[in-house]
C-alpha positions in Angstrom: -30.9 -103.1 -43.9 -30.4 -106.3 -46.0 -28.5 -107.0 -49.4 -29.4 -108.7 -52.4 -27.4 -110.0 -55.5 -28.2 -108.2 -58.6 -27.4 -108.2 -62.3 -28.8 -107.1 -65.6 -26.5 -109.3 -67.8 -25.4 -106.3 -69.7 -23.8 -107.5 -73.0 -24.7 -105.0 -75.6 -23.0 -104.8 -79.2 -21.4 -101.6 -78.0 -19.0 -103.8 -76.0 -17.5 -105.1 -79.3 -14.9 -107.8 -79.0 -15.3 -107.8 -75.3 -18.9 -109.0 -75.6 -19.3 -112.6 -73.7 -21.0 -115.6 -75.2 -24.6 -115.1 -73.9 -25.0 -118.7 -73.2 -22.0 -118.8 -70.9 -23.0 -115.5 -69.4 -26.4 -117.0 -68.3 -24.6 -119.8 -66.6 -22.2 -117.7 -64.8 -25.0 -115.5 -63.5 -26.9 -118.7 -62.1 -23.8 -120.0 -60.4 -23.2 -116.3 -58.9 -26.9 -116.3 -57.7 -26.6 -119.8 -56.0 -23.3 -118.8 -54.4 -25.0 -115.6 -53.0 -26.9 -117.7 -50.7 -23.8 -119.1 -49.3 -22.3 -115.6 -48.9 -25.2 -114.6 -46.7 -27.2 -112.4 -49.4 -30.9 -112.1 -48.5 -32.0 -112.1 -52.2 -31.3 -112.6 -55.8 -32.7 -110.3 -58.6 -32.4 -111.5 -62.2 -33.3 -109.2 -65.1 -35.6 -109.6 -68.2 -34.0 -108.5 -71.5 -34.6 -109.5 -75.1 -32.8 -110.0 -78.2 -29.3 -109.3 -76.8 -29.6 -105.5 -77.5 -28.7 -104.9 -73.8 -29.0 -108.0 -71.7 -29.2 -111.5 -72.5 -31.5 -113.2 -70.1 -35.1 -113.2 -71.4 -37.1 -115.3 -68.7 -36.3 -114.5 -65.1 -39.0 -116.7 -63.8 -37.4 -119.9 -65.4 -33.9 -118.9 -64.0 -35.3 -118.1 -60.7 -37.0 -121.7 -60.6 -33.8 -123.4 -61.4 -32.2 -121.5 -58.6 -34.9 -122.2 -56.3 -34.1 -125.8 -56.6 -30.4 -125.2 -55.9 -30.9 -123.1 -52.7 -33.1 -123.0 -49.4 -33.4 -119.6 -48.0 -32.5 -116.8 -50.7 -35.4 -114.7 -51.8 -36.1 -114.8 -55.5 -37.1 -111.7 -57.7 -37.1 -110.6 -61.2 -35.3 -107.3 -61.7 -37.6 -106.5 -63.4 -40.5 -108.3 -65.4 -41.1 -106.2 -68.6 -44.7 -106.3 -67.8 -46.3 -104.9 -70.8 -44.5 -107.3 -73.2 -46.4 -110.3 -71.7 -50.1 -111.2 -70.7 -50.7 -110.3 -67.0 -52.4 -113.6 -66.3 -49.3 -115.4 -67.7 -47.1 -113.7 -65.2 -49.5 -114.2 -62.4 -49.4 -118.1 -63.3 -45.5 -118.1 -63.3 -44.8 -116.1 -60.2 -47.3 -118.0 -58.2 -45.7 -121.3 -59.6 -42.4 -119.8 -58.4 -43.8 -119.0 -55.2 -45.2 -122.6 -54.6 -41.9 -124.2 -55.8 -39.6 -122.2 -53.6 -41.8 -122.6 -50.5 -42.8 -119.0 -50.5 -39.6 -117.3 -51.5 -40.8 -115.3 -54.6 -40.9 -111.5 -54.9 -42.6 -109.8 -57.7 -41.0 -107.0 -59.3 -42.3 -105.2 -62.6 -41.6 -102.2 -64.5 -42.4 -100.7 -67.9 -38.9 -100.9 -69.1 -37.6 -98.0 -71.3 -36.3 -100.0 -74.7 -38.5 -99.5 -77.7 -36.6 -102.1 -79.7 -38.2 -104.8 -77.2 -41.7 -103.5 -77.4 -41.4 -103.2 -81.3 -40.7 -106.9 -81.7 -43.7 -108.1 -79.4 -45.8 -105.6 -81.2 -47.0 -103.6 -78.1 -47.7 -99.8 -78.2 -44.7 -98.2 -76.5 -46.6 -94.9 -76.1 -49.2 -96.5 -74.0 -46.9 -98.6 -71.9 -47.7 -96.6 -68.6 -51.5 -97.4 -68.9 -50.9 -100.9 -70.0 -48.7 -101.5 -67.1 -50.8 -100.6 -64.3 -53.9 -102.2 -66.0 -51.8 -105.4 -65.9 -50.7 -104.9 -62.4 -54.4 -104.5 -61.3 -55.2 -108.0 -63.0 -52.2 -109.7 -61.4 -53.4 -108.6 -57.8 -57.0 -109.7 -58.5 -55.8 -113.0 -59.9 -53.8 -113.6 -56.6 -56.5 -112.5 -54.1 -59.8 -113.4 -55.7 -61.0 -116.9 -56.1 -62.3 -116.2 -59.4 -62.8 -113.1 -61.5 -63.5 -111.6 -64.8 -62.0 -108.4 -66.4 -63.3 -105.7 -68.5 -60.5 -103.1 -68.9 -59.2 -100.9 -71.9 -56.5 -103.3 -72.9 -57.6 -106.7 -71.5 -61.1 -108.3 -71.3 -61.6 -111.9 -70.4 -64.2 -114.0 -68.9 -64.4 -115.4 -65.2 -61.2 -117.4 -64.5 -59.6 -119.1 -61.4 -55.7 -119.0 -61.3 -54.0 -122.2 -60.3 -51.6 -122.6 -58.6 -52.1 -120.3 -55.7 -49.3 -118.2 -54.2 -48.0 -119.7 -51.0 -47.4 -116.3 -49.4 -50.4 -114.6 -47.7 -52.0 -112.9 -49.6 -49.4 -113.1 -52.3 -45.7 -112.5 -53.0 -44.4 -109.0 -52.2 -44.9 -106.6 -55.1 -42.3 -103.9 -56.2 -42.9 -101.3 -58.9 -39.6 -100.2 -60.5 -39.6 -96.5 -60.3 -37.7 -94.1 -62.5 -40.2 -91.3 -62.7 -42.4 -89.4 -60.4 -45.7 -90.5 -62.2 -44.5 -94.1 -61.8 -43.9 -93.4 -58.0 -47.4 -91.7 -57.5 -49.1 -94.4 -59.1 -47.4 -97.2 -57.1 -48.1 -95.1 -53.8 -51.9 -94.8 -54.9 -52.0 -98.6 -55.5 -50.2 -99.5 -52.2 -47.3 -101.1 -53.8 -43.7 -101.2 -52.7 -40.9 -99.5 -55.0 -37.3 -100.2 -56.2 -35.1 -97.4 -57.2 -32.3 -97.1 -59.4 -30.1 -94.5 -57.5 -28.6 -92.6 -60.6 -32.1 -92.2 -62.1 -33.6 -91.4 -58.6 -30.9 -88.7 -58.3 -31.6 -87.0 -61.5 -35.3 -87.2 -60.9 -35.6 -86.4 -57.3 -32.2 -85.1 -56.3 -31.2 -88.0 -54.4 -32.3 -91.5 -53.1 -33.1 -90.1 -50.0 -35.5 -87.5 -51.5 -37.1 -90.3 -53.5 -37.7 -92.5 -50.4 -39.2 -89.7 -48.4 -41.4 -88.8 -51.0 -42.7 -92.2 -51.7 -43.3 -93.1 -48.1 -45.2 -89.6 -47.6 -47.4 -90.4 -50.6 -48.1 -94.0 -49.4 -49.1 -92.8 -46.2 -51.4 -90.2 -47.7 -53.2 -93.0 -49.6 -53.5 -94.8 -46.3 -50.7 -97.3 -46.8 -48.1 -97.5 -43.9 -45.0 -99.6 -43.8 -44.5 -99.8 -47.6 -41.0 -100.7 -48.5 -38.4 -98.9 -50.6 -35.3 -100.9 -52.2 -32.6 -99.8 -54.4 -29.8 -101.0 -56.6 -26.3 -100.0 -56.4 -23.3 -100.5 -58.5 -20.6 -101.5 -55.8 -17.0 -102.5 -55.7 -14.9 -102.9 -52.7 -11.4 -102.0 -53.8 -7.9 -101.6 -52.2 -6.3 -98.8 -54.5 -7.3 -95.7 -56.3 -6.2 -97.7 -59.5 -9.0 -100.2 -58.9 -11.4 -97.5 -58.0 -10.9 -95.7 -61.3 -11.0 -99.1 -63.4 -14.3 -99.8 -61.8 -15.6 -96.2 -62.7 -14.4 -96.8 -66.2 -16.5 -100.1 -66.2 -19.6 -98.0 -65.2 -19.0 -95.4 -68.1 -18.8 -98.5 -70.4 -22.1 -99.8 -69.0 -23.8 -96.2 -69.5 -22.5 -96.3 -73.1 -24.2 -99.6 -73.7 -27.4 -98.5 -72.0 -27.8 -95.0 -73.9 -29.1 -96.8 -77.0 -32.0 -98.4 -75.2 -33.2 -94.9 -73.6 -35.5 -92.6 -75.6 -33.1 -89.7 -76.8 -35.3 -87.7 -79.1 -37.4 -85.3 -77.4 -39.8 -85.0 -80.6 -40.6 -88.8 -80.5 -40.2 -89.8 -76.8 -43.6 -90.3 -75.2 -44.7 -87.7 -72.7 -44.7 -90.2 -69.9 -40.9 -91.1 -70.4 -39.5 -87.9 -71.8 -37.5 -87.5 -68.6 -35.0 -90.1 -70.3 -33.9 -87.5 -72.8 -32.3 -85.6 -69.9 -30.7 -88.9 -68.6 -29.4 -89.5 -71.9 -27.8 -86.3 -72.3 -26.1 -86.5 -68.9 -24.8 -90.1 -69.4 -23.5 -89.4 -72.9 -21.4 -86.2 -71.2 -20.4 -88.1 -68.1 -16.8 -88.5 -67.0 -15.4 -90.8 -64.2 -14.9 -87.6 -62.1 -18.8 -87.1 -62.3 -19.5 -90.4 -60.6 -20.6 -90.0 -56.9 -22.1 -92.3 -54.3 -25.4 -91.3 -55.8 -24.4 -93.4 -58.7 -21.6 -95.9 -57.6 -20.3 -97.0 -54.4 -16.5 -97.6 -54.9 -13.8 -97.4 -52.4 -12.2 -99.4 -49.5 -14.5 -101.2 -47.1 -14.9 -98.3 -44.4 -15.9 -96.1 -47.3 -18.6 -98.6 -48.5 -20.0 -99.2 -45.1 -20.2 -95.3 -44.5 -21.9 -94.9 -47.7 -24.5 -97.6 -47.1 -25.2 -96.3 -43.7 -26.5 -93.3 -45.3 -28.7 -95.3 -47.4 -29.9 -97.1 -44.6 -30.8 -93.9 -42.7 -32.7 -92.8 -45.7 -35.3 -95.6 -45.1 -34.2 -97.9 -47.6 -35.0 -101.5 -46.5 -32.6 -103.6 -48.9 -29.9 -102.6 -51.2 -29.4 -105.2 -54.3 -26.0 -105.0 -55.3 -24.6 -105.0 -59.1 -21.1 -106.3 -59.4 -20.4 -107.4 -62.9 -21.4 -104.3 -64.7 -19.5 -103.4 -67.6 -18.1 -106.9 -68.2 -16.5 -107.9 -65.0 -15.3 -111.5 -65.5 -17.0 -114.4 -63.7 -14.0 -115.1 -61.7 -13.6 -111.4 -60.5 -17.4 -111.1 -60.0 -17.2 -113.9 -57.4 -14.2 -112.2 -55.7 -16.0 -109.0 -55.6 -19.2 -110.8 -54.0 -16.8 -112.4 -51.4 -15.0 -109.0 -50.5 -18.4 -107.4 -50.1 -19.8 -110.3 -47.8 -16.6 -110.4 -45.7 -15.8 -106.8 -45.2 -19.2 -104.8 -45.5 -22.0 -107.2 -44.6 -20.9 -107.8 -41.1 -21.5 -104.1 -40.4 -25.2 -104.4 -40.8 -27.0 -106.3 -38.0 -28.7 -109.5 -39.2 -27.9 -108.6 -42.8 -28.3 -112.2 -43.7 -31.9 -112.6 -42.3 -34.7 -112.9 -44.9 -37.5 -110.1 -45.0 -40.4 -109.6 -47.2 -43.3 -107.0 -47.4 -46.9 -106.8 -48.6 
């Protein structure tokens, strides 16, 4: 199993006076991402969030291109592209360009998101996000695999075009669908894509990450796609005391408090295809640190973290992307957390710093 560096640049208004200057936060994240290669991480995953309602990094492709110029091996991925708020051809161009400039290190991860506030500003119908998303994904794959093509869909229609530049990887960068729900997982399996899970959401929807992975791989094989990969993110901190563990869990509750306003919470207005978020919001609002298990966060000494991650590996997860700075961990402490993980946990996973990809 491999490991990646991950952040969502969470910095919502709910953090009050502890909010960081967004410009400095982005610079810090870029420094952390570059440093992750030196520490032996396999990949870097940067978010897309707009208007500082939750995160503060609006264009992962631009940040990843900058990081590509400062690194040599680390894979470069968005976490994730908020696809319905962008034109699919534009995204196909940008990530083909990232693949070219990084010599084939791009990964394309996309999702529908969950924050209606972002949709409203971009004037995209939040209620139709699922159908828009999967039509866009179809367009991107065609743009990367066909010399030229035209399209006549429900949401997009355009005459024959040819994409330039072309991706370096054959046939294209690995594609991952961010999956919070069963319908998304089913559709990703049907299309032959890989998936990436958020463990706390997978646990609420499927019972556990293990169940989610097993279901995805079963469905993928039923549709004729073998060897599809599943990755997941984890909140994680290697600590040396119960006090540090409790402080880390408090940070996670703080993160959840900032996340709740982004989720649909009213069952009377939530679109049917993401109504499961209503239950997630209820659970998050009522959560205490004692409720946080390894299904949500891995926090403890190095041996405990290794033990938990071995279970994740046994479940069939090919790579875990680690979220260190959730709930406003300082830049200095984030670098230290990354170093502890690389020193005390990574060596227990054979060849964890060797890059992998999947099509």
